[in-house]
N, CA, C and O of each residue as an XYZ file, in Angstrom:
944
protein
N      90.090    125.409     60.040
C      90.702    126.217     61.090
C      92.041    125.630     61.532
O      93.009    126.364     61.733
N      92.094    124.322     61.681
C      93.340    123.694     62.124
C      94.465    123.955     61.129
O      95.589    124.248     61.537
N      94.184    123.855     59.837
C      95.210    124.095     58.831
C      95.704    125.533     58.903
O      96.889    125.800     58.705
N      94.791    126.456     59.186
C      95.192    127.855     59.309
C      96.164    128.024     60.468
O      97.194    128.680     60.314
N      95.857    127.447     61.622
C      96.740    127.554     62.778
C      98.079    126.872     62.537
O      99.123    127.354     62.976
N      98.037    125.744     61.835
C      99.271    125.018     61.560
C     100.189    125.784     60.616
O     101.412    125.718     60.737
N      99.597    126.505     59.684
C     100.397    127.161     58.650
C     100.646    128.641     58.910
O     101.519    129.245     58.288
N      99.883    129.223     59.825
C     100.096    130.627     60.187
C     100.292    130.652     61.701
O      99.469    131.194     62.438
N     101.380    130.065     62.144
C     101.562    129.867     63.579
C     101.791    131.161     64.347
O     101.709    131.170     65.575
N     102.075    132.253     63.646
C     102.270    133.538     64.316
C     100.967    134.316     64.478
O     100.954    135.377     65.102
N      99.864    133.795     63.918
C      98.593    134.515     63.955
C      98.123    134.700     65.388
O      98.180    133.775     66.198
N      97.660    135.903     65.688
C      97.106    136.190     67.002
C      95.593    136.006     66.973
O      95.008    135.740     65.923
N      94.967    136.151     68.144
C      93.539    135.851     68.254
C      92.697    136.628     67.253
O      91.770    136.077     66.660
N      93.016    137.915     67.061
C      92.191    138.717     66.170
C      92.248    138.208     64.728
O      91.238    138.232     64.024
N      93.412    137.752     64.290
C      93.541    137.224     62.932
C      92.818    135.889     62.793
O      92.238    135.599     61.747
N      92.853    135.084     63.840
C      92.156    133.798     63.817
C      90.651    134.022     63.762
O      89.943    133.317     63.043
N      90.162    134.998     64.518
C      88.736    135.307     64.478
C      88.340    135.843     63.113
O      87.270    135.503     62.607
N      89.180    136.676     62.504
C      88.924    137.130     61.136
C      88.721    135.936     60.212
O      87.783    135.901     59.415
N      89.612    134.963     60.330
C      89.527    133.775     59.489
C      88.251    132.986     59.793
O      87.583    132.499     58.881
N      87.920    132.865     61.076
C      86.739    132.106     61.477
C      85.467    132.686     60.876
O      84.684    131.952     60.272
N      85.242    133.997     61.031
C      83.987    134.563     60.551
C      83.942    134.563     59.023
O      82.878    134.370     58.434
N      85.073    134.775     58.389
C      85.102    134.725     56.919
C      84.791    133.318     56.421
O      83.988    133.142     55.504
N      85.423    132.325     57.020
C      85.233    130.949     56.576
C      83.831    130.470     56.889
O      83.222    129.777     56.074
N      83.305    130.823     58.049
C      81.949    130.419     58.425
C      80.945    130.983     57.437
O      80.033    130.285     56.995
N      81.119    132.245     57.097
C      80.228    132.871     56.124
C      80.349    132.213     54.755
O      79.353    132.054     54.048
N      81.555    131.836     54.384
C      81.785    131.240     53.076
C      81.068    129.904     52.922
O      80.519    129.610     51.861
N      81.074    129.103     53.972
C      80.506    127.753     53.861
C      79.039    127.679     54.266
O      78.377    126.676     53.995
N      78.517    128.727     54.911
C      77.135    128.669     55.392
C      76.524    130.063     55.325
O      76.846    130.926     56.142
N      75.645    130.282     54.357
C      75.060    131.604     54.135
C      74.026    131.960     55.195
O      73.496    133.070     55.177
N      73.726    131.052     56.117
C      72.828    131.394     57.220
C      73.553    132.222     58.280
O      72.928    132.775     59.185
N      74.859    132.297     58.156
C      75.665    133.092     59.074
C      75.989    134.431     58.423
O      76.367    134.480     57.253
N      75.841    135.515     59.178
C      76.201    136.828     58.662
C      76.822    137.643     59.786
O      76.464    137.481     60.952
N      77.744    138.511     59.433
C      78.458    139.261     60.455
C      78.741    140.680     59.987
O      78.670    141.004     58.801
N      79.059    141.501     60.958
C      79.375    142.894     60.709
C      80.562    143.279     61.575
O      80.566    143.023     62.779
N      81.555    143.884     60.974
C      82.699    144.352     61.744
C      82.312    145.640     62.462
O      81.866    146.605     61.840
N      82.489    145.638     63.767
C      82.153    146.822     64.552
C      83.271    147.846     64.475
O      83.035    149.019     64.186
N      84.486    147.396     64.736
C      85.624    148.309     64.722
C      86.885    147.533     64.406
O      87.022    146.393     64.848
N      87.806    148.107     63.661
C      89.077    147.415     63.404
C      89.815    147.192     64.707
O      89.717    147.989     65.640
N      90.551    146.101     64.757
C      91.343    145.819     65.944
C      92.531    146.758     66.005
O      93.182    147.014     64.992
N      92.809    147.264     67.175
C      93.955    148.152     67.369
C      94.640    147.824     68.671
O      94.006    147.869     69.725
N      95.906    147.496     68.631
C      96.650    147.237     69.856
C      96.664    148.469     70.759
O      96.580    148.348     71.981
N      96.771    149.652     70.158
C      96.777    150.870     70.955
C      95.430    151.045     71.647
O      95.375    151.378     72.831
N      94.351    150.822     70.912
C      93.016    150.987     71.490
C      92.784    149.960     72.594
O      92.139    150.257     73.599
N      93.311    148.754     72.404
C      93.157    147.721     73.431
C      93.786    148.183     74.733
O      93.206    148.002     75.804
N      94.958    148.772     74.648
C      95.642    149.200     75.862
C      94.867    150.317     76.563
O      94.892    150.424     77.790
N      94.184    151.140     75.780
C      93.490    152.282     76.365
C      92.136    151.884     76.929
O      91.780    152.308     78.029
N      91.368    151.074     76.194
C      89.976    150.828     76.566
C      89.682    149.384     76.934
O      88.635    149.121     77.527
N      90.549    148.438     76.614
C      90.232    147.034     76.840
C      89.225    146.495     75.842
O      88.645    145.431     76.062
N      89.005    147.223     74.733
C      87.981    146.834     73.762
C      88.508    145.747     72.833
O      88.766    145.995     71.656
N      88.663    144.560     73.365
C      89.242    143.499     72.553
C      88.415    142.230     72.584
O      88.944    141.155     72.304
N      87.125    142.317     72.916
C      86.279    141.131     72.824
C      86.079    140.803     71.348
O      85.980    141.694     70.504
N      86.023    139.525     71.063
C      86.001    139.120     69.660
C      84.626    139.256     69.012
O      84.513    139.728     67.881
N      83.575    138.841     69.733
C      82.340    138.579     69.006
C      81.134    138.651     69.929
O      81.147    138.097     71.028
N      80.093    139.337     69.476
C      78.765    139.154     70.055
C      77.981    138.328     69.048
O      77.753    138.766     67.920
N      77.574    137.142     69.452
C      76.974    136.168     68.542
C      75.537    135.877     68.958
O      75.249    135.626     70.129
N      74.644    135.916     67.974
C      73.233    135.588     68.200
C      72.880    134.319     67.425
O      73.109    134.240     66.218
N      72.327    133.335     68.115
C      71.746    132.157     67.475
C      70.238    132.342     67.483
O      69.635    132.494     68.545
N      69.623    132.330     66.302
C      68.202    132.652     66.185
C      67.450    131.469     65.592
O      67.692    131.079     64.450
N      66.534    130.899     66.377
C      65.689    129.811     65.907
C      64.253    130.276     65.737
O      63.953    131.459     65.896
N      63.369    129.344     65.413
C      61.968    129.714     65.208
C      61.294    130.148     66.502
O      60.452    131.045     66.494
N      61.660    129.518     67.608
C      60.989    129.793     68.873
C      61.921    130.325     69.952
O      61.509    130.454     71.105
N      63.154    130.635     69.609
C      64.105    131.096     70.609
C      65.203    131.918     69.943
O      65.383    131.876     68.726
N      65.917    132.650     70.753
C      67.207    133.198     70.331
C      68.080    133.316     71.573
O      67.600    133.603     72.670
N      69.367    133.089     71.372
C      70.350    133.162     72.441
C      71.487    134.068     71.998
O      71.827    134.122     70.816
N      72.063    134.769     72.942
C      73.151    135.674     72.600
C      74.352    135.415     73.496
O      74.209    135.033     74.658
N      75.546    135.632     72.935
C      76.788    135.329     73.617
C      77.771    136.482     73.475
O      77.832    137.143     72.439
N      78.530    136.709     74.522
C      79.667    137.612     74.458
C      80.914    136.742     74.501
O      81.118    135.990     75.454
N      81.737    136.840     73.487
C      82.835    135.891     73.309
C      84.186    136.581     73.404
O      84.440    137.582     72.735
N      85.041    136.030     74.241
C      86.449    136.413     74.300
C      87.264    135.217     73.796
O      86.926    134.072     74.094
N      88.312    135.468     73.051
C      89.113    134.386     72.475
C      90.520    134.387     73.034
O      91.098    135.435     73.323
N      91.062    133.175     73.180
C      92.445    132.995     73.597
C      93.095    131.930     72.725
O      92.506    130.883     72.459
N      94.307    132.211     72.288
C      95.078    131.227     71.539
C      96.010    130.521     72.518
O      96.976    131.106     73.008
N      95.707    129.263     72.793
C      96.489    128.452     73.716
C      97.039    127.253     72.947
O      96.273    126.383     72.533
N      98.325    127.200     72.756
C      98.937    126.164     71.931
C      99.791    125.194     72.741
O      99.668    123.980     72.581
N     100.647    125.716     73.602
C     101.582    124.872     74.342
C     100.863    124.090     75.435
O      99.829    124.524     75.943
N     101.415    122.942     75.791
C     100.805    122.120     76.840
C     100.824    122.842     78.179
O      99.941    122.639     79.013
N     101.829    123.681     78.383
C     101.921    124.483     79.600
C     102.476    125.848     79.221
O     103.520    125.939     78.577
N     101.771    126.927     79.625
C     102.199    128.257     79.176
C     101.669    129.352     80.101
O     101.090    130.330     79.628
N     101.858    129.201     81.400
C     101.414    130.202     82.374
C      99.961    130.605     82.127
O      99.642    131.792     82.065
N      99.087    129.614     81.987
C      97.716    129.903     81.590
C      96.928    130.664     82.643
O      96.051    131.456     82.296
N      97.213    130.447     83.910
C      96.521    131.210     84.952
C      96.798    132.699     84.764
O      95.879    133.518     84.787
N      98.051    133.035     84.582
C      98.409    134.447     84.386
C      97.833    134.976     83.072
O      97.387    136.123     83.021
N      97.833    134.187     82.033
C      97.315    134.655     80.749
C      95.807    134.920     80.815
O      95.302    135.805     80.124
N      95.100    134.169     81.630
C      93.678    134.433     81.822
C      93.439    135.686     82.666
O      92.343    136.245     82.669
N      94.470    136.112     83.372
C      94.364    137.313     84.210
C      94.815    138.569     83.451
O      95.224    139.555     84.065
N      94.742    138.529     82.152
C      95.146    139.625     81.284
C      94.282    140.869     81.553
O      93.084    140.746     81.812
N      94.893    142.075     81.492
C      96.319    142.360     81.305
C      97.036    142.550     82.648
O      96.430    142.917     83.654
N      98.317    142.292     82.625
C      99.197    142.583     83.762
C      98.713    141.966     85.072
O      98.833    142.559     86.144
N      98.159    140.749     84.952
C      97.737    139.997     86.134
C      96.594    140.678     86.886
O      96.435    140.473     88.090
N      95.792    141.493     86.177
C      94.700    142.230     86.822
C      93.339    141.568     86.650
O      92.436    141.799     87.454
N      93.180    140.751     85.619
C      91.903    140.125     85.266
C      90.879    141.143     84.774
O      89.682    140.859     84.752
N      91.347    142.328     84.379
C      90.441    143.401     83.972
C      89.631    143.020     82.728
O      88.450    143.353     82.631
N      90.259    142.329     81.787
C      89.552    141.932     80.565
C      88.408    140.982     80.881
O      87.294    141.157     80.387
N      88.680    139.991     81.695
C      87.652    139.027     82.072
C      86.540    139.700     82.857
O      85.363    139.430     82.617
N      86.889    140.561     83.779
C      85.885    141.254     84.573
C      84.962    142.094     83.695
O      83.756    142.166     83.933
N      85.541    142.725     82.681
C      84.731    143.545     81.788
C      83.777    142.685     80.966
O      82.633    143.072     80.729
N      84.249    141.518     80.532
C      83.387    140.594     79.788
C      82.204    140.155     80.645
O      81.066    140.138     80.176
N      82.469    139.803     81.888
C      81.412    139.353     82.787
C      80.445    140.489     83.102
O      79.236    140.267     83.184
N      80.957    141.689     83.278
C      80.091    142.827     83.575
C      79.185    143.151     82.390
O      77.990    143.388     82.566
N      79.751    143.163     81.185
C      78.943    143.431     79.992
C      77.843    142.378     79.849
O      76.696    142.707     79.547
N      78.198    141.124     80.067
C      77.237    140.038     79.913
C      76.103    140.152     80.922
O      74.941    139.918     80.591
N      76.449    140.514     82.154
C      75.421    140.660     83.183
C      74.485    141.820     82.851
O      73.271    141.708     83.024
N      75.035    142.912     82.383
C      74.224    144.100     82.102
C      73.318    143.913     80.891
O      72.272    144.555     80.792
N      73.721    143.021     79.957
C      72.996    142.894     78.688
C      72.373    141.528     78.460
O      71.827    141.281     77.384
N      72.437    140.630     79.441
C      71.813    139.320     79.295
C      72.488    138.434     78.275
O      71.822    137.660     77.587
N      73.821    138.536     78.166
C      74.568    137.680     77.246
C      75.209    136.531     78.025
O      75.501    136.668     79.213
N      75.423    135.417     77.361
C      76.131    134.297     77.963
C      77.622    134.505     77.716
O      78.039    134.508     76.558
N      78.443    134.679     78.751
C      79.874    134.944     78.548
C      80.640    133.648     78.269
O      80.616    132.713     79.070
N      81.309    133.610     77.139
C      82.025    132.412     76.711
C      83.457    132.745     76.320
O      83.777    133.873     75.947
N      84.305    131.731     76.418
C      85.660    131.817     75.882
C      85.780    130.856     74.712
O      85.371    129.698     74.805
N      86.345    131.342     73.602
C      86.768    130.477     72.509
C      88.256    130.222     72.703
O      89.047    131.162     72.775
N      88.630    128.972     72.785
C      90.039    128.604     72.888
C      90.497    128.096     71.529
O      90.035    127.058     71.055
N      91.405    128.833     70.910
C      91.992    128.427     69.635
C      93.226    127.586     69.942
O      94.143    128.049     70.621
N      93.250    126.360     69.447
C      94.324    125.446     69.835
C      94.528    124.368     68.784
O      93.648    124.102     67.966
N      95.696    123.758     68.820
C      95.990    122.614     67.955
C      95.841    121.300     68.708
O      95.962    120.228     68.115
N      95.583    121.372     69.997
C      95.360    120.153     70.768
C      94.034    119.541     70.364
O      93.151    120.231     69.852
N      93.897    118.254     70.593
C      92.664    117.565     70.225
C      92.046    116.943     71.463
O      92.729    116.689     72.455
N      90.756    116.704     71.391
C      90.031    116.102     72.506
C      89.139    114.998     71.976
O      88.686    115.054     70.832
N      88.887    114.001     72.797
C      88.028    112.882     72.390
C      86.680    112.934     73.088
O      85.955    111.940     73.101
N      86.329    114.090     73.676
C      85.090    114.159     74.434
C      83.854    114.194     73.537
O      82.739    113.983     74.014
N      84.038    114.455     72.256
C      82.907    114.491     71.331
C      82.937    113.251     70.446
O      83.984    112.925     69.885
N      81.792    112.541     70.308
C      81.770    111.336     69.470
C      81.923    111.614     67.986
O      82.246    110.710     67.215
N      81.694    112.859     67.575
C      81.837    113.218     66.171
C      83.215    113.814     65.943
O      83.568    114.822     66.556
N      83.986    113.204     65.073
C      85.338    113.667     64.806
C      85.318    114.718     63.709
O      84.775    114.495     62.627
N      85.912    115.857     64.000
C      86.061    116.915     63.001
C      87.552    117.169     62.842
O      88.187    117.774     63.706
N      88.095    116.705     61.739
C      89.551    116.678     61.583
C      90.184    118.063     61.641
O      91.297    118.214     62.144
N      89.483    119.077     61.128
C      90.098    120.403     61.075
C      89.617    121.305     62.205
O      89.827    122.517     62.160
N      88.979    120.733     63.210
C      88.507    121.520     64.336
C      89.658    122.040     65.175
O      90.619    121.313     65.427
N      89.575    123.278     65.606
C      90.633    123.874     66.425
C      90.070    124.907     67.387
O      90.796    125.772     67.876
N      88.751    124.812     67.661
C      88.097    125.762     68.545
C      87.353    125.003     69.632
O      86.596    124.072     69.353
N      87.577    125.412     70.873
C      86.840    124.864     71.997
C      86.136    126.009     72.708
O      86.644    127.129     72.753
N      84.962    125.720     73.262
C      84.132    126.738     73.898
C      84.049    126.448     75.388
O      83.768    125.319     75.791
N      84.296    127.475     76.212
C      84.306    127.299     77.657
C      83.461    128.363     78.337
O      83.380    129.503     77.880
N      82.837    127.970     79.435
C      82.071    128.854     80.290
C      83.030    129.862     80.935
O      84.018    129.468     81.553
N      82.741    131.152     80.792
C      83.641    132.175     81.336
C      83.761    132.087     82.851
O      84.802    132.445     83.401
N      82.729    131.623     83.536
C      82.810    131.497     84.989
C      83.760    130.373     85.400
O      84.410    130.453     86.442
N      83.838    129.333     84.583
C      84.810    128.265     84.840
C      86.222    128.787     84.580
O      87.148    128.490     85.336
N      86.383    129.568     83.504
C      87.686    130.163     83.238
C      88.087    131.128     84.355
O      89.272    131.285     84.650
N      87.109    131.765     84.965
C      87.410    132.654     86.081
C      87.953    131.867     87.265
O      88.831    132.355     87.976
N      87.449    130.660     87.488
C      87.983    129.825     88.566
C      89.454    129.511     88.329
O      90.253    129.518     89.265
N      89.809    129.235     87.078
C      91.219    129.021     86.754
C      92.018    130.297     87.016
O      93.093    130.256     87.613
N      91.477    131.430     86.562
C      92.180    132.700     86.721
C      92.384    133.055     88.193
O      93.389    133.667     88.554
N      91.432    132.673     89.035
C      91.512    132.974     90.461
C      92.345    131.958     91.237
O      92.484    132.071     92.455
N      92.902    130.964     90.537
C      93.741    129.967     91.196
C      92.971    128.923     91.966
O      93.572    128.172     92.734
N      91.659    128.844     91.793
C      90.860    127.872     92.530
C      91.063    126.441     92.027
O      90.680    125.482     92.697
N      91.664    126.305     90.851
C      91.923    124.972     90.294
C      93.425    124.724     90.172
O      93.870    123.901     89.371
N      94.178    125.433     90.963
C      95.622    125.250     90.970
C      96.341    126.454     90.408
O      95.804    127.188     89.578
N      97.571    126.650     90.874
C      98.360    127.786     90.413
C      99.014    127.532     89.064
O      99.328    128.473     88.336
N      99.220    126.262     88.728
C      99.790    125.896     87.431
C      98.782    124.981     86.728
O      98.418    123.920     87.236
N      98.348    125.416     85.560
C      97.286    124.700     84.849
C      97.778    124.321     83.463
O      98.323    125.158     82.744
N      97.591    123.077     83.090
C      97.967    122.606     81.759
C      96.851    122.885     80.762
O      95.704    123.118     81.144
N      97.200    122.860     79.480
C      96.200    123.036     78.434
C      95.181    121.910     78.476
O      93.990    122.145     78.276
N      95.637    120.693     78.734
C      94.711    119.561     78.810
C      93.661    119.771     79.888
O      92.495    119.421     79.705
N      94.076    120.341     81.008
C      93.136    120.577     82.104
C      92.101    121.624     81.712
O      90.927    121.498     82.060
N      92.525    122.648     80.994
C      91.592    123.662     80.513
C      90.585    123.065     79.533
O      89.386    123.330     79.620
N      91.089    122.258     78.602
C      90.212    121.719     77.561
C      89.219    120.703     78.104
O      88.178    120.469     77.489
N      89.524    120.096     79.246
C      88.566    119.177     79.858
C      87.293    119.907     80.280
O      86.237    119.294     80.436
N      87.407    121.220     80.463
C      86.256    122.027     80.870
C      85.614    122.740     79.684
O      84.763    123.609     79.875
N      86.003    122.390     78.480
C      85.486    123.042     77.276
C      84.858    122.009     76.349
O      85.053    120.805     76.519
N      84.116    122.485     75.382
C      83.468    121.629     74.390
C      83.893    122.051     72.990
O      84.082    123.241     72.735
N      84.047    121.093     72.080
C      84.370    121.470     70.700
C      83.305    122.403     70.121
O      82.112    122.240     70.375
N      83.750    123.358     69.357
C      82.865    124.377     68.805
C      81.702    123.781     68.017
O      80.568    124.245     68.136
N      81.978    122.759     67.216
C      80.930    122.221     66.354
C      79.795    121.573     67.143
O      78.682    121.447     66.631
N      80.065    121.158     68.396
C      79.018    120.529     69.209
C      77.860    121.483     69.466
O      76.745    121.048     69.754
N      78.120    122.781     69.362
C      77.092    123.786     69.563
C      75.921    123.580     68.602
O      74.788    123.949     68.911
N      76.195    122.993     67.440
C      75.185    122.898     66.396
C      74.694    121.480     66.123
O      73.696    121.297     65.427
N      75.383    120.477     66.663
C      74.980    119.108     66.348
C      74.622    118.284     67.586
O      74.296    117.103     67.464
N      74.678    118.890     68.772
C      74.416    118.151     70.003
C      72.968    117.657     70.026
O      72.052    118.381     69.635
N      72.771    116.429     70.483
C      71.439    115.832     70.534
C      70.539    116.510     71.566
O      69.320    116.340     71.536
N      71.136    117.275     72.475
C      70.332    117.986     73.467
C      69.551    119.137     72.858
O      68.624    119.655     73.480
N      69.914    119.542     71.648
C      69.306    120.711     71.046
C      70.025    121.958     71.521
O      70.736    121.929     72.525
N      69.841    123.046     70.805
C      70.627    124.248     71.074
C      70.450    124.771     72.491
O      71.432    124.985     73.200
N      69.198    124.979     72.910
C      68.981    125.531     74.245
C      69.441    124.551     75.325
O      70.093    124.944     76.292
N      69.100    123.285     75.154
C      69.492    122.278     76.132
C      70.988    122.116     76.245
O      71.513    121.837     77.323
N      71.669    122.289     75.141
C      73.131    122.183     75.132
C      73.761    123.219     76.058
O      74.625    122.881     76.867
N      73.342    124.463     75.948
C      73.932    125.510     76.769
C      73.497    125.398     78.225
O      74.288    125.674     79.128
N      72.268    125.003     78.461
C      71.811    124.823     79.837
C      72.583    123.702     80.532
O      72.879    123.795     81.724
N      72.904    122.651     79.791
C      73.583    121.496     80.374
C      75.066    121.746     80.565
O      75.591    121.503     81.651
N      75.756    122.226     79.539
C      77.214    122.280     79.555
C      77.781    123.633     80.002
O      78.960    123.730     80.344
N      76.952    124.663     79.998
C      77.416    125.979     80.428
C      76.474    126.513     81.505
O      76.138    127.696     81.530
N      76.059    125.611     82.389
C      74.976    125.913     83.312
C      75.343    126.988     84.327
O      74.460    127.719     84.776
N      76.605    127.112     84.701
C      76.962    128.124     85.696
C      76.659    129.521     85.181
O      75.932    130.286     85.815
N      77.221    129.841     84.034
C      76.973    131.163     83.461
C      75.536    131.287     82.972
O      74.935    132.355     83.093
N      74.979    130.217     82.424
C      73.615    130.262     81.878
C      72.621    130.637     82.965
O      71.750    131.481     82.751
N      72.748    130.015     84.124
C      71.789    130.260     85.205
C      71.899    131.665     85.771
O      70.936    132.179     86.340
N      73.053    132.292     85.625
C      73.263    133.634     86.175
C      72.955    134.716     85.146
O      72.335    135.730     85.468
N      73.387    134.499     83.915
C      73.349    135.583     82.937
C      72.145    135.536     81.999
O      71.777    136.559     81.421
N      71.530    134.376     81.838
C      70.396    134.271     80.922
C      69.116    134.213     81.734
O      68.803    133.186     82.335
N      68.382    135.302     81.752
C      67.101    135.365     82.449
C      66.013    135.597     81.399
O      65.651    136.733     81.095
N      65.508    134.498     80.859
C      64.584    134.621     79.747
C      65.342    135.018     78.496
O      66.567    134.910     78.448
N      64.637    135.466     77.503
C      65.272    135.855     76.239
C      65.533    137.351     76.201
O      64.633    138.162     76.418
N      66.779    137.699     75.923
C      67.078    139.105     75.682
C      66.415    139.525     74.378
O      66.328    138.738     73.435
N      65.957    140.742     74.330
C      65.307    141.230     73.118
C      66.292    141.232     71.959
O      67.427    141.689     72.096
N      65.847    140.717     70.817
C      66.695    140.720     69.635
C      66.848    142.163     69.161
O      65.869    142.773     68.731
N      68.050    142.718     69.229
C      68.217    144.137     68.898
C      68.078    144.380     67.403
O      68.142    143.456     66.592
N      67.887    145.640     67.065
C      67.629    145.996     65.667
C      68.810    145.647     64.775
O      68.605    145.250     63.628
N      70.057    145.783     65.269
C      71.203    145.470     64.420
C      71.267    143.971     64.128
O      71.694    143.570     63.046
N      70.847    143.145     65.083
C      70.819    141.698     64.839
C      69.712    141.356     63.846
O      69.886    140.484     62.995
N      68.589    142.032     63.951
C      67.503    141.806     62.990
C      67.931    142.191     61.582
O      67.613    141.489     60.622
N      68.641    143.287     61.454
C      69.089    143.716     60.130
C      70.057    142.692     59.536
O      69.977    142.382     58.347
N      70.960    142.171     60.345
C      71.872    141.135     59.853
C      71.112    139.878     59.479
O      71.418    139.237     58.474
N      70.117    139.523     60.289
C      69.317    138.329     60.029
C      68.571    138.449     58.703
O      68.435    137.469     57.971
N      68.100    139.628     58.404
C      67.326    139.857     57.176
C      68.204    140.090     55.955
O      67.691    140.213     54.843
N      69.508    140.152     56.142
C      70.395    140.456     55.016
C      71.393    139.327     54.792
O      72.552    139.580     54.465
N      70.956    138.092     54.966
C      71.869    136.955     54.894
C      72.500    136.789     53.518
O      73.495    136.077     53.383
N      71.945    137.428     52.498
C      72.524    137.316     51.159
C      73.734    138.226     50.995
O      74.485    138.086     50.029
N      73.929    139.134     51.904
C      75.051    140.063     51.798
C      76.326    139.438     52.339
O      76.287    138.694     53.319
N      77.416    139.725     51.730
C      78.718    139.227     52.177
C      79.367    140.246     53.102
O      79.434    141.433     52.782
N      79.849    139.771     54.260
C      80.576    140.615     55.210
C      79.773    141.841     55.638
O      80.314    142.936     55.793
N      78.462    141.630     55.826
C      77.643    142.713     56.335
C      77.377    143.831     55.354
O      76.892    144.889     55.755
N      77.675    143.636     54.083
C      77.442    144.694     53.112
C      75.959    145.040     53.080
O      75.100    144.159     53.051
N      75.679    146.331     53.085
C      74.302    146.760     53.097
C      73.746    146.913     54.495
O      72.633    147.408     54.667
N      74.503    146.496     55.499
C      74.092    146.613     56.896
C      75.077    147.525     57.600
O      76.290    147.384     57.447
N      74.554    148.452     58.365
C      75.425    149.355     59.105
C      74.878    149.542     60.506
O      73.712    149.256     60.778
N      75.724    150.021     61.381
C      75.326    150.302     62.749
C      74.994    151.772     62.908
O      75.661    152.638     62.343
N      73.958    152.043     63.680
C      73.668    153.414     64.053
C      74.751    153.892     65.022
O      75.354    153.075     65.717
N      75.005    155.190     65.078
C      76.069    155.693     65.966
C      75.936    155.218     67.400
O      76.937    154.864     68.024
N      74.718    155.201     67.939
C      74.546    154.770     69.327
C      74.791    153.266     69.478
O      75.251    152.811     70.525
N      74.482    152.495     68.428
C      74.748    151.063     68.462
C      76.253    150.810     68.443
O      76.757    149.961     69.179
N      76.952    151.539     67.614
C      78.405    151.362     67.521
C      79.082    151.697     68.856
O      80.042    151.038     69.255
N      78.575    152.717     69.531
C      79.131    153.074     70.837
C      78.895    151.951     71.830
O      79.798    151.600     72.590
N      77.701    151.386     71.836
C      77.373    150.331     72.802
C      78.143    149.050     72.529
O      78.434    148.284     73.447
N      78.472    148.820     71.264
C      79.162    147.587     70.881
C      80.667    147.776     70.716
O      81.346    146.891     70.195
N      81.190    148.905     71.150
C      82.581    149.219     70.862
C      83.559    148.240     71.505
O      84.729    148.211     71.123
N      83.117    147.450     72.455
C      84.013    146.466     73.068
C      84.245    145.266     72.160
O      85.116    144.444     72.443
N      83.477    145.149     71.068
C      83.558    143.977     70.197
C      84.142    144.319     68.834
O      84.000    145.432     68.330
N      84.794    143.334     68.265
C      85.283    143.482     66.899
C      84.219    143.104     65.889
O      84.159    143.688     64.807
N      83.367    142.124     66.227
C      82.321    141.672     65.317
C      81.017    141.469     66.075
O      81.014    141.125     67.257
N      79.917    141.687     65.376
C      78.619    141.208     65.821
C      78.116    140.283     64.706
O      78.276    140.581     63.522
N      77.510    139.164     65.098
C      77.140    138.161     64.098
C      75.837    137.484     64.483
O      75.461    137.452     65.655
N      75.154    136.943     63.482
C      73.944    136.156     63.711
C      74.044    134.856     62.917
O      74.657    134.793     61.852
N      73.423    133.832     63.473
C      73.315    132.560     62.761
C      71.853    132.184     62.723
O      71.238    131.969     63.767
N      71.288    132.102     61.532
C      69.871    131.863     61.318
C      69.591    130.361     61.380
O      69.937    129.619     60.461
N      68.959    129.921     62.474
C      68.650    128.500     62.664
C      67.163    128.242     62.529
O      66.655    127.248     63.048
N      66.461    129.125     61.836
C      64.991    129.009     61.745
C      64.548    127.908     60.792
O      63.436    127.396     60.917
N      65.393    127.540     59.849
C      65.006    126.513     58.881
C      65.394    125.132     59.394
O      65.151    124.132     58.718
C-alpha cells in the first residue's frame, strides 16, 4: 500500500480502496468482496453515497461488522478539522455514517490512508499505510473539541495500524472492545445477524472479485451508500 501511495500520489480515496481490496484478495483468499456500485463524483454530490466499505469479520464463534469511511491524509497539517466536516463544513458525510451504523449495528470506523509512520505497534510493517480510527473520536476532532487546528500526528495518535486488527494479542473481539470502545459500546449490541449477501460471499471465497455472487435489488438499494461489501473468513 505504501508503494502505491508513493508512486500514485494523485490517487484519491476511491482508487486507494480499489487497490486495497484487490491486493487483499490477491494475497489472502479468505477475503472476498463485491462491488456495490461504481464510484461517481456526481452521485456523491447528490446522495453522499461515498462510504468505502461494509466489512464483515467472521470467526467460528463470532462475527463483527464495520461501516468504513476513508480519508487520504498526507500532509502534516492540512485543515483536517474542516476536511472531516465534509462536505462544505457541514459534517453531513460523517453524520450519515454514524446514522447508518446505529440503525444497522455496525461499528463506524475511519481508514486513514497516509505515508506517515507510527511506532505505536511493536510489529513493523514496512509497506503499511492504513490506520484505523473510531468514528466517534474523529467526530470530536470534527467538532473542534480537540482544537481548531489539528496535525496529522495528533490524528494518528488516536488510530491503530490496520494490520493490528488481525495480529493483536487481545484477539479480534477484545481488540475492538479495547481500542474502539466508544463506538463499540454504543453501536455494537450483541451480534448483528449475518446477512444473506455476506453469507454468499463467505461461501464463495474461491471466486475472484465477487464473481458468481450478486446482490438482490433490495440489498443493492440498502447498501447503496457503499462502494464495496466484503467478508474476511477467520474461521480457520
